[in-house]
C-alpha positions as CSV (number, residue, x, y, z in Angstrom):
1,M,-227.1,-48.5,-46.2
2,S,-229.3,-49.1,-43.1
3,E,-226.1,-49.1,-40.9
4,F,-225.3,-45.6,-42.6
5,K,-228.8,-44.3,-41.7
6,E,-228.6,-45.6,-38.1
7,I,-225.2,-43.8,-37.6
8,T,-226.7,-40.6,-39.2
9,N,-229.9,-40.6,-36.9
10,T,-227.5,-41.3,-33.8
11,S,-225.0,-38.3,-34.7
12,N,-228.3,-36.2,-35.2
13,S,-229.7,-37.3,-32.0
14,I,-226.2,-36.5,-30.2
15,S,-225.9,-33.0,-31.9
16,E,-229.6,-32.3,-30.8
17,K,-228.7,-33.1,-27.1
18,Q,-225.5,-31.0,-27.4
19,I,-227.4,-28.0,-28.7
20,E,-230.0,-28.5,-25.8
21,I,-227.2,-28.7,-23.1
22,E,-225.2,-26.0,-24.4
23,S,-228.2,-23.5,-25.3
24,P,-227.9,-20.3,-23.3
25,T,-231.6,-20.0,-23.2
26,K,-232.1,-23.2,-21.0
27,E,-232.4,-22.7,-17.3
28,H,-230.3,-24.6,-14.9
29,K,-231.8,-27.6,-13.2
30,S,-233.3,-26.7,-9.8
31,G,-231.2,-27.6,-6.9
32,F,-227.9,-26.7,-8.4
33,P,-226.1,-23.5,-7.5
34,E,-225.8,-20.7,-10.3
35,I,-222.7,-18.7,-10.4
36,S,-222.6,-15.6,-12.5
37,I,-219.6,-13.5,-12.9
38,K,-221.5,-10.3,-13.8
39,A,-224.1,-8.6,-11.9
40,E,-227.6,-9.1,-12.8
41,P,-230.0,-6.1,-13.5
42,I,-233.0,-6.2,-11.1
43,F,-234.9,-3.3,-12.4
44,H,-234.5,0.0,-14.5
45,L,-234.7,3.7,-13.9
46,G,-235.5,5.0,-17.5
47,N,-232.8,3.3,-19.6
48,F,-230.4,2.9,-16.6
49,K,-229.9,-0.8,-15.3
50,V,-229.9,-1.0,-11.6
51,T,-227.9,-4.2,-10.9
52,N,-228.1,-6.3,-7.7
53,S,-224.5,-5.2,-6.8
54,L,-225.4,-1.5,-7.3
55,F,-228.5,-2.0,-5.1
56,T,-226.5,-3.7,-2.4
57,A,-223.8,-0.9,-2.6
58,V,-226.8,1.8,-2.0
59,I,-227.7,-0.2,1.2
60,V,-224.1,-0.3,2.4
61,L,-223.7,3.5,1.8
62,I,-226.9,4.3,3.7
63,V,-225.7,2.2,6.6
64,F,-222.2,3.8,6.3
65,F,-223.7,7.3,6.6
66,L,-226.0,6.4,9.4
67,L,-223.2,5.3,11.5
68,A,-221.1,8.1,10.6
69,F,-224.0,10.4,11.5
70,K,-224.3,8.8,15.0
71,Y,-220.7,8.9,15.6
72,S,-220.4,12.7,14.9
73,K,-223.4,13.4,17.0
74,E,-221.8,11.6,20.0
75,V,-218.6,13.3,19.5
76,A,-220.1,16.6,21.2
77,L,-222.0,14.7,24.1
78,K,-220.5,14.3,27.4
79,K,-221.9,11.1,28.0
80,K,-221.1,9.0,25.1
81,S,-222.6,5.3,24.4
82,G,-220.6,2.1,24.0
83,F,-221.0,2.5,20.2
84,F,-218.9,5.5,20.2
85,Y,-216.0,4.2,22.2
86,F,-216.1,0.9,20.1
87,F,-216.1,2.9,16.7
88,N,-213.6,5.3,18.1
89,M,-211.1,2.4,18.9
90,I,-211.6,1.2,15.4
91,I,-210.8,4.4,13.9
92,K,-207.9,5.0,16.1
93,S,-206.3,1.7,15.3
94,I,-206.9,2.6,11.5
95,Y,-205.2,5.9,12.0
96,D,-202.2,4.4,13.9
97,I,-201.6,2.1,11.0
98,F,-201.7,4.7,8.4
99,Y,-199.4,7.0,10.7
100,S,-196.8,4.4,10.4
101,V,-196.5,5.3,6.5
102,L,-197.5,9.0,6.2
103,K,-196.2,10.4,9.6
104,E,-197.3,14.0,10.0
105,K,-199.2,13.8,6.7
106,T,-201.8,11.4,8.0
107,E,-204.3,13.9,9.5
108,Y,-204.6,15.1,6.0
109,F,-205.0,12.3,4.2
110,F,-207.0,10.0,6.7
111,P,-210.5,11.1,5.6
112,L,-209.8,9.6,2.2
113,L,-208.0,6.3,3.4
114,G,-210.4,5.7,6.3
115,A,-213.3,6.0,3.9
116,Y,-211.5,3.4,1.4
117,F,-211.0,1.0,4.4
118,L,-214.6,1.2,5.8
119,F,-216.2,1.2,2.7
120,V,-214.3,-1.9,1.1
121,L,-214.9,-3.5,4.6
122,F,-218.4,-3.0,4.9
123,N,-219.1,-4.0,1.4
124,N,-216.9,-7.4,1.9
125,W,-218.8,-8.2,5.1
126,F,-222.2,-7.4,3.8
127,G,-221.9,-9.8,1.1
128,L,-221.5,-12.6,3.8
129,L,-224.8,-11.8,5.5
130,P,-227.7,-14.4,5.1
131,G,-230.1,-13.6,2.3
132,V,-227.3,-11.9,0.0
133,G,-227.3,-14.2,-3.0
134,S,-229.9,-16.5,-1.8
135,I,-233.0,-14.1,-1.9
136,M,-234.1,-14.6,-5.6
137,I,-236.5,-12.6,-7.7
138,K,-238.1,-12.9,-11.0
139,I,-237.3,-10.4,-13.7
140,V,-238.0,-10.1,-17.4
141,E,-234.9,-9.2,-19.6
142,H,-235.2,-9.2,-23.4
143,G,-238.6,-11.0,-23.3
144,K,-237.4,-13.8,-21.0
145,E,-238.2,-14.6,-17.4
146,L,-235.1,-14.9,-15.3
147,T,-234.4,-15.7,-11.7
148,V,-231.9,-13.6,-10.3
149,P,-230.3,-12.7,-6.8
150,L,-231.8,-9.8,-5.2
151,L,-228.7,-8.8,-3.6
152,R,-225.0,-9.5,-4.6
153,G,-221.7,-8.6,-2.7
154,N,-220.8,-5.1,-4.4
155,N,-216.9,-6.1,-4.4
156,A,-217.6,-9.4,-6.2
157,D,-218.5,-7.0,-9.2
158,L,-215.5,-5.9,-11.4
159,N,-217.1,-2.6,-12.2
160,T,-216.9,-1.6,-8.6
161,T,-213.5,-2.7,-7.9
162,L,-212.4,-1.1,-11.3
163,V,-213.9,2.2,-10.1
164,L,-212.4,1.9,-6.7
165,G,-209.0,1.4,-8.4
166,L,-209.5,4.4,-10.8
167,V,-210.6,6.7,-8.1
168,S,-207.4,5.6,-5.9
169,V,-205.0,6.0,-8.7
170,T,-206.5,9.4,-10.0
171,S,-206.3,10.7,-6.3
172,I,-202.6,9.6,-6.0
173,Q,-201.8,11.7,-9.1
174,Y,-203.7,14.6,-7.9
175,F,-201.9,14.7,-4.4
176,G,-198.6,14.4,-6.4
177,V,-199.2,17.5,-8.6
178,K,-200.6,19.2,-5.4
179,Y,-197.6,18.7,-3.3
180,L,-194.8,18.7,-5.8
181,G,-196.1,21.1,-8.3
182,F,-197.0,20.0,-12.0
183,G,-193.8,20.5,-13.4
184,T,-191.7,18.7,-10.8
185,Y,-194.3,15.8,-10.8
186,I,-194.7,15.4,-14.3
187,K,-190.8,14.9,-14.7
188,K,-191.3,11.7,-13.0
189,F,-192.8,10.5,-16.3
190,L,-191.5,12.4,-18.9
191,D,-187.9,13.2,-18.3
192,F,-185.7,14.1,-21.4
193,S,-182.5,14.7,-19.6
194,N,-181.0,11.4,-20.8
195,P,-182.3,8.2,-22.4
196,I,-182.1,6.2,-19.4
197,N,-184.3,8.6,-17.6
198,F,-186.8,8.7,-20.5
199,F,-187.3,4.9,-20.5
200,V,-187.5,4.8,-16.5
201,G,-190.4,7.5,-17.2
202,I,-192.2,5.2,-19.6
203,L,-192.0,2.5,-17.1
204,E,-193.5,4.6,-14.4
205,I,-196.3,5.5,-16.7
206,V,-197.0,1.7,-17.4
207,S,-196.8,1.2,-13.5
208,E,-199.5,3.8,-12.8
209,I,-201.6,2.2,-15.3
210,S,-201.0,-1.2,-13.8
211,K,-201.9,0.0,-10.4
212,V,-205.6,0.3,-11.7
213,L,-205.6,-3.5,-12.6
214,S,-203.8,-4.4,-9.8
215,F,-206.3,-2.6,-7.3
216,S,-209.3,-3.8,-9.1
217,F,-208.5,-7.6,-10.0
218,R,-207.0,-8.2,-6.5
219,L,-210.1,-7.1,-4.6
220,F,-212.6,-8.6,-7.0
221,G,-210.6,-11.9,-7.4
222,N,-210.4,-12.6,-3.6
223,I,-214.0,-11.5,-2.8
224,F,-215.6,-13.2,-5.9
225,A,-213.6,-16.5,-5.2
226,G,-214.7,-16.3,-1.6
227,E,-218.5,-16.1,-2.5
228,V,-218.0,-19.0,-5.0
229,L,-216.3,-21.2,-2.4
230,L,-219.2,-20.5,0.1
231,T,-221.8,-21.4,-2.4
232,I,-220.1,-24.5,-3.5
233,V,-219.3,-25.6,0.3
234,A,-222.8,-25.0,1.3
235,F,-224.1,-27.1,-1.7
236,L,-221.8,-30.0,-1.2
237,I,-222.1,-30.4,2.6
238,P,-224.4,-29.2,5.5
239,V,-224.7,-25.5,6.3
240,A,-222.9,-26.1,9.6
241,A,-219.8,-27.4,7.9
242,S,-219.4,-24.2,6.0
243,F,-219.1,-22.1,9.3
244,P,-215.0,-22.3,9.3
245,F,-215.1,-21.0,5.6
246,L,-217.4,-18.2,6.6
247,L,-215.0,-17.1,9.4
248,L,-212.3,-17.5,7.0
249,E,-213.9,-14.9,4.5
250,I,-214.6,-12.7,7.2
251,F,-210.9,-12.5,8.0
252,V,-210.2,-12.1,4.1
253,G,-212.7,-9.3,3.9
254,L,-210.7,-7.4,6.6
255,V,-207.4,-8.2,5.1
256,Q,-208.6,-7.0,1.8
257,A,-209.8,-3.8,3.0
258,L,-206.6,-3.2,4.7
259,V,-204.4,-4.2,1.8
260,F,-206.5,-1.7,-0.4
261,S,-206.4,1.2,1.9
262,M,-202.6,0.5,2.8
263,L,-201.5,0.4,-0.7
264,S,-203.3,3.6,-1.4
265,A,-201.5,5.1,1.5
266,V,-197.9,3.9,0.4
267,F,-198.5,5.2,-3.0
268,I,-199.7,8.4,-2.0
269,S,-196.7,8.7,0.3
270,M,-194.3,8.1,-2.7
271,A,-196.3,10.5,-4.8
272,V,-196.0,13.5,-2.5
273,T,-192.2,12.7,-1.7
274,K,-189.8,14.5,-3.8
275,H,-187.3,12.1,-5.4
276,H,-183.7,12.9,-6.0
């Protein structure tokens, strides 16, 4: 009987420890990196939650518009600064890449595709700056005091990449209708001329929906994985040793911006081309 009580007490103590460890209200021990897959709210505007990733996006947009404003001002100047020539070189290089896909249509689509590239690139690189993810603030959420990062890489938030994917795919459909006409373009998806064309059209609809998921999860997965890698490496080994990984993430951020914008260019080119 005493052995039974001892076993019962032991099991109760074990279950209490398990509950204590698994309880979501418990804070992580100090010194250990905390990784959250979702963006955390840092303040409210009425009933609207402003998350740390949204706050970062606002900062990136302000920087983006300031650079664009400075560049546009110097276009009309006779004596231009080194900033203009550097930024102009980047824009011309991007234009040439898109020209290889869109040819004479590049001039029309470049403002949209260039904005894709620069916005994604700036967000990717801004998330690598010192202080992003490491400057912590205290907030009160549902009556509990939490410590969350003030800034978070915007493309490490699935909400952002999902919206980017939706905007890209929606613009593809819009340009397809504009260039080919509604009747011609919709026939790509709803063709009742024969059973084979009908099922091919269904596959095309599925393909367009999958583009949203492909755009969003590819960008989110690569950027979020990079942030997790840098966090873990910086925690396990000295800061200097994580420098090669930081260079790798700078390259990955550039590649992901190029992939997103180039895929958009390819899909737009396919949408505005009449198929036979």
